[in-house]
C-alpha positions as CSV (number, residue, x, y, z in Angstrom):
1,X,113.4,52.6,167.4
2,X,110.3,54.6,167.1
3,X,109.3,56.5,163.9
4,X,106.2,58.4,163.0
5,X,104.6,56.8,160.0
6,X,105.1,60.1,158.2
7,X,108.8,59.7,158.6
8,X,108.9,56.3,156.9
9,X,111.6,57.2,154.6
10,X,113.8,59.2,157.1
11,X,116.2,58.4,159.9
12,X,117.3,54.9,160.5
13,X,116.1,51.0,159.9
14,X,116.4,53.5,161.0
15,X,116.8,51.6,159.6
16,X,117.1,55.1,157.0
17,X,115.7,53.5,159.3
18,X,115.3,51.4,156.6
19,X,117.3,48.4,155.8
20,X,118.6,49.2,152.4
21,X,116.4,52.3,152.5
22,X,112.7,52.8,151.6
23,X,112.3,54.7,148.4
24,X,110.1,57.6,148.5
25,X,106.5,57.8,149.4
26,X,103.8,55.4,150.6
27,X,103.3,52.5,148.1
28,X,99.9,52.0,146.8
29,X,97.9,48.9,147.6
30,X,97.2,46.3,145.1
31,X,93.9,46.9,143.3
32,X,92.2,43.7,144.6
33,X,92.7,41.4,147.6
34,X,95.4,38.8,146.9
35,X,95.0,35.3,148.1
36,X,97.7,33.6,150.3
37,X,99.9,36.6,150.9
38,X,101.0,34.9,154.1
39,X,102.2,31.9,152.3
40,X,104.1,34.1,149.8
41,X,105.8,35.8,152.7
42,X,106.9,32.6,154.3
43,X,103.9,31.6,156.5
44,X,103.9,31.5,160.2
45,X,107.7,31.1,160.5
46,X,108.2,34.4,158.7
47,X,105.6,36.2,161.0
48,X,107.3,34.8,164.1
49,X,110.7,36.0,163.0
50,X,109.4,39.4,162.0
51,X,107.9,39.7,165.5
52,X,111.2,38.6,167.1
53,X,113.0,41.3,165.1
54,X,110.5,43.9,166.3
55,X,110.7,42.5,169.9
56,X,114.5,43.0,169.7
57,X,114.6,46.4,167.9
58,X,111.3,48.3,168.4
59,X,108.9,47.1,171.1
60,X,109.1,48.0,174.8
61,X,107.1,47.4,177.8
62,X,104.5,50.2,177.0
63,X,103.8,48.3,173.7
64,X,103.2,44.9,175.2
65,X,101.6,45.9,178.5
66,X,98.0,44.8,178.8
67,X,98.2,42.7,175.5
68,X,100.0,39.6,176.8
69,X,96.8,38.2,178.3
70,X,94.9,38.1,175.1
71,X,94.4,34.5,173.7
72,X,95.1,35.7,170.1
73,X,95.8,38.7,167.9
74,X,95.4,39.4,164.2
75,X,98.1,40.2,161.7
76,X,97.2,41.9,158.4
77,X,99.2,41.5,155.1
78,X,98.8,42.8,151.6
79,X,100.9,43.0,148.4
80,X,102.0,46.4,147.5
81,X,101.8,47.6,143.9
82,X,104.7,50.0,143.2
83,X,106.2,51.4,140.1
84,X,109.7,49.8,139.6
85,X,112.4,50.2,137.1
86,X,112.0,48.3,133.9
87,X,112.9,44.6,134.4
88,X,112.7,44.9,138.2
89,X,110.5,42.1,139.3
90,X,111.0,42.7,143.0
91,X,108.0,42.0,145.2
92,X,106.9,44.3,148.1
93,X,104.3,43.7,150.8
94,X,103.1,45.3,154.0
95,X,102.5,43.6,157.3
96,X,100.5,45.2,160.0
97,X,100.2,44.2,163.6
98,X,97.4,46.3,165.0
99,X,97.9,45.3,168.7
100,X,101.3,46.9,168.6
101,X,100.4,49.7,166.1
102,X,103.3,48.6,163.8
103,X,103.5,48.7,160.0
104,X,106.3,46.8,158.4
105,X,107.2,47.0,154.6
106,X,109.1,44.1,153.3
107,X,110.8,43.3,150.0
108,X,112.1,40.3,148.1
109,X,114.5,41.6,145.6
110,X,114.6,40.3,142.0
111,X,116.4,42.2,139.3
112,X,119.2,42.2,137.0
113,X,122.1,44.8,136.9
114,X,123.1,44.8,133.2
115,X,126.3,46.7,133.6
116,X,127.6,44.0,136.1
117,X,125.9,41.0,134.3
118,X,124.5,40.3,137.7
119,X,121.2,38.6,138.7
120,X,120.0,39.8,142.1
121,X,117.7,37.4,143.8
122,X,116.6,37.7,147.4
123,X,116.1,34.3,149.1
124,X,113.1,35.7,151.1
125,X,111.2,38.9,152.0
126,X,113.3,41.3,154.2
127,X,112.2,44.3,156.1
128,X,112.9,47.7,154.4
129,X,110.9,49.9,156.8
130,X,109.1,49.9,160.1
131,X,106.7,52.6,161.2
132,X,104.4,53.2,164.1
133,X,100.8,54.3,163.5
134,X,97.4,53.4,164.8
135,X,95.5,51.3,162.3
136,X,91.8,51.5,161.6
137,X,89.5,49.4,163.7
138,X,88.8,47.0,160.8
139,X,91.3,45.9,158.1
140,X,90.6,47.4,154.6
141,X,89.5,44.9,152.0
142,X,92.9,44.5,150.4
143,X,94.4,42.9,153.4
144,X,94.5,39.2,154.2
145,X,94.1,38.7,158.0
146,X,95.4,35.8,160.1
147,X,95.0,35.1,163.8
148,X,98.0,34.1,165.8
149,X,98.1,32.5,169.2
150,X,99.5,34.9,171.8
151,X,100.8,32.3,174.3
152,X,102.7,30.6,171.4
153,X,104.2,33.8,170.2
154,X,105.2,34.8,173.7
155,X,106.7,31.4,174.4
156,X,108.7,31.7,171.2
157,X,109.9,35.2,171.9
158,X,111.0,34.1,175.4
159,X,112.8,31.0,174.2
160,X,114.7,32.9,171.4
161,X,115.3,36.2,173.2
162,X,119.0,35.5,173.4
163,X,119.3,33.5,170.1
164,X,122.0,35.2,168.0
165,X,123.9,34.4,164.8
166,X,127.0,36.4,163.8
167,X,128.8,37.0,160.5
168,X,131.1,34.3,159.2
169,X,134.8,34.9,158.1
170,X,133.7,36.1,154.6
171,X,131.3,38.7,155.8
172,X,133.8,39.9,158.5
173,X,136.3,40.5,155.8
174,X,133.8,42.5,153.8
175,X,133.1,44.6,157.0
176,X,136.7,45.2,157.5
177,X,137.0,46.6,154.0
178,X,134.0,48.8,154.3
179,X,135.3,50.2,157.6
180,X,138.7,51.1,156.2
181,X,137.0,52.8,153.4
182,X,134.2,54.6,155.3
183,X,135.1,55.2,158.8
184,X,136.4,58.8,159.3
185,X,140.0,59.2,160.8
186,X,139.8,60.1,164.5
187,X,143.1,61.1,166.1
188,X,142.1,60.3,169.6
189,X,141.1,56.7,168.6
190,X,144.3,56.3,166.5
191,X,146.3,56.9,169.7
192,X,144.7,54.0,171.5
193,X,146.8,50.8,171.7
194,X,143.8,48.7,170.6
195,X,140.5,49.1,168.8
196,X,137.5,47.6,170.5
197,X,134.3,46.8,168.6
198,X,131.0,45.1,169.5
199,X,129.2,43.3,166.6
200,X,125.5,42.9,166.8
201,X,123.8,39.7,165.7
202,X,122.4,39.2,162.1
203,X,118.7,39.2,161.6
204,X,117.0,36.5,159.4
205,X,114.5,39.1,158.2
206,X,116.6,42.2,157.8
207,X,119.6,43.1,155.6
208,X,121.5,45.0,158.1
209,X,124.2,44.7,160.7
210,X,125.1,47.1,163.5
211,X,128.6,47.6,165.1
212,X,129.5,49.7,168.1
213,X,133.1,51.0,167.6
214,X,133.8,51.7,171.3
215,X,137.2,53.3,170.9
216,X,135.9,55.7,168.3
217,X,132.6,56.2,170.1
218,X,130.6,55.5,166.9
219,X,127.7,53.3,165.8
220,X,128.1,51.9,162.3
221,X,125.3,50.4,160.3
222,X,126.0,48.1,157.3
223,X,123.1,47.4,155.0
224,X,122.3,46.0,151.5
225,X,119.3,46.0,149.2
226,X,119.8,42.1,148.9
227,X,120.8,39.4,151.3
228,X,123.7,40.8,153.3
229,X,125.0,37.3,154.1
230,X,125.3,36.3,150.4
231,X,128.9,36.4,149.3
232,X,128.1,36.2,145.7
233,X,126.6,39.7,145.9
234,X,129.8,41.1,147.4
235,X,131.6,40.5,144.3
236,X,129.8,43.3,142.7
237,X,127.6,45.2,145.3
238,X,129.1,47.4,147.9
239,X,127.7,47.3,151.4
240,X,126.0,50.6,152.3
241,X,127.7,52.1,155.4
242,X,126.2,54.7,157.9
243,X,128.1,56.1,160.7
244,X,126.7,57.9,163.8
245,X,128.9,59.8,166.2
246,X,127.2,59.2,169.7
247,X,128.6,62.5,171.0
248,X,127.4,64.6,168.1
249,X,124.5,62.8,166.4
250,X,122.1,61.8,169.2
251,X,119.0,63.8,170.1
252,X,116.1,63.2,172.4
253,X,113.5,63.4,169.6
254,X,113.9,63.6,165.8
255,X,111.6,66.6,166.0
256,X,114.6,68.6,167.0
257,X,116.2,68.0,163.6
258,X,113.2,67.8,161.2
259,X,113.9,66.5,157.8
260,X,117.3,65.1,158.8
261,X,118.3,61.4,158.9
262,X,121.7,62.1,160.3
263,X,120.7,61.7,163.9
264,X,119.5,58.9,166.2
265,X,117.4,59.3,169.2
266,X,118.6,58.2,172.7
267,X,116.0,55.4,172.4
268,X,117.5,54.2,169.2
269,X,121.0,54.4,170.5
270,X,120.0,52.4,173.5
271,X,118.6,49.6,171.3
272,X,121.7,49.4,169.2
273,X,123.9,49.3,172.1
274,X,121.7,46.6,173.8
275,X,122.0,44.5,170.6
276,X,125.8,45.2,170.0
277,X,127.1,45.0,173.7
278,X,124.6,42.7,175.4
279,X,123.8,40.4,172.6
280,X,126.8,41.0,170.4
281,X,130.4,39.9,170.1
282,X,133.1,42.0,171.7
283,X,136.4,42.0,169.9
284,X,139.7,43.8,170.3
285,X,142.5,44.3,167.8
286,X,145.7,46.3,167.8
287,X,145.4,49.8,166.4
288,X,146.3,50.0,162.7
289,X,145.8,52.7,160.1
290,X,142.0,52.1,160.2
291,X,139.8,50.4,162.6
292,X,138.5,47.0,161.6
293,X,136.1,44.4,162.7
294,X,138.1,41.4,163.9
295,X,136.7,37.9,163.0
296,X,135.0,35.9,165.7
297,X,136.2,32.4,166.8
298,X,132.9,30.9,165.7
299,X,130.0,32.0,163.6
300,X,127.5,31.4,166.3
C-alpha cells in the first residue's frame, strides 16, 4: 500500500492508512539525539517484525530488486516529540529504512480515560503510519543508526512468509458485534443462503485486522489505538471500523480523489485480498439479519 509522504494522515494503514489513525501533521523530532532508541522500541526482534509487516503489506519486487545482494543495510530511529493531551504519556518514534524509502511512525499508548476509569497501556510500540519518501543521503543528527545483516533478514522473511496468527474466540465475538453495528445492509447479500468471509492474520506490530466479506463484496478494517487483542480494552473501547465497497471505492491512484480517504487503490486492494484470501481464514455462516465473522476452529 503505497502513500506519498505528504498523505501520511490520509487514506488507509491505510492504514487511514494508519492503524488507529495518525493525528495531523508531521511530528517534530526530539531536540537532541536519544540514546538506545532501538532498545526502547524492542531491539532487533521489533525491527525484524516491522520489516515482516512491510514485506507483507507494502513492499514489492521493485522495492527489493537490486538490494538483496547487499551484505547489510542501515535502519534509522528517533524519538518523536509531539504535543499530547494533558496526562497522555504515550511515546512515539520514527523508524526509517532508507534502502526501501520507507518511513514508519510507531506509538506505545499510555494514558488514562477518566470518564471510564480506564488505564490504557500498550504492551509495545505499534505502527500508526507508513509512508514512502526518499530519505537524505546521511541521517540527521537526531537519528540513532543500526546496521542489519541483509542475509539474516531475508532468511527470516522467507521462513516466516506464511506465518500467521488469527483472532481468538473473544476477539471474534467483538468483531461480530462490530460488524452487526457497522456493516451497511445490502439486499443482494441478504438473499444469499450463506455469508462468506475471509479473515486476515493479526500483526504483532500493528493494531488492525482486515476482513474480506466476499458475499457483500466489501473490505472491512478493524483498528484500535491500543492493543487490538487485549480483551480488557474491549470492555470500554470500541473497535474502529472502516468499510470499503470494492465496486465503488477502488481507484487506480489516490490522485483521482485528492483529499479523500474513502478510497483504496487497486494495489492496496490486491494486498488486502492477498492477506485475507491467501493467508487468511475462510469461514461460512448461514445468512442472518447481519453478516458476522464466524469463529475459527483454532487460534493459529
